[in-house]
N, C-alpha and C positions, 0 to 999 in steps of 0.2 A: 700726317704730312704735314709739318712744320717749313715754312719758307722766311727766306728775309732775301731785301734788296740790300747790297751792301757798297758802298764807295770806299775804294784803296786809293792813297795818296803818298807820293813821298817815289824815288826814283822807281818808278813802276812801270812805263812804256822803253819800250827799246830791247829791255830785259828776259822777254821770252816768258815775261809775268799770266798771259791769258796760256799759251800751250801746258807751262806747267800746272797753273792750274782746273785747267780741262783734263787733265794726266789724273791729277788729286781727285779730281768730282767722280771721276770714272773708277777709281780704286776704292773710294767708299761708297758708289751707290749714290751718290747726289746727284741729283736732276739739276736743269738749268740751264742758264747760260752766260758768256762773260763777255766783253767789249772793252775798249778801247776807249774814252769820250775827250774830246776836243780841249779839256782843261788841264790832261796832263794827267786826269787821275782813270782805275780802271773801276766800272761797274759790273755786278753781277748781279743773279737773281739765283739763291742757292736754294732746295728744296728738297726734304727725305726724313730721315729719321731722325727723332731730333740729336743723339751723339752723334749720326753722322756728318750732321751740319753743322754742329758745334766742334767734330776736328778740321773739320774744313777751314770752319773760319777761324779757328788757332793754328793751323797751318800756312795760312794765309797769311799772318799778322807776321812772318818769318819771310816769306816768299821764297823765290828762286832764288840761288845763287848770287845773282849782281843786281838784287833787288835790294831797297830799302826804303821798308815801308814803315810811317811814318803815322799815320791815323788811319783805323778804318771806320766809317760809322753807320748803323746799319738799321733796319727799320722791317718789321713786321708784312707782308706781303702776302698775295695773291700766289699760290702756287705756279709753275710756267706750264702752257697752254700745249708742249710739244712734250715729249719723252724725251730722254737722254741730256747732254749736257752741251750745249752748241759755242761755239765761238762769233759772233753777231758782228758787224763792221762796225766801226767808226760813229760816232752820234757825236 
């Protein structure tokens, strides 16, 4: 299982990005979590089969209809402790 922590910047809050990402993750069988950050970015931990993780990250570059993704930074991370894909509170 490959895991990555990503920070997504642009117009990504107030546009349904977290709900959209949770739906995409469930569809692809990716585990992890997503949350808003106080600096107006979205942070996520995504883990799963490499092809599924790459498919999710590719979709995240487009985002939901009203989003405007400017940048995504990613780094390798430890897999999540809990199964499923969670929406966490803002941090």
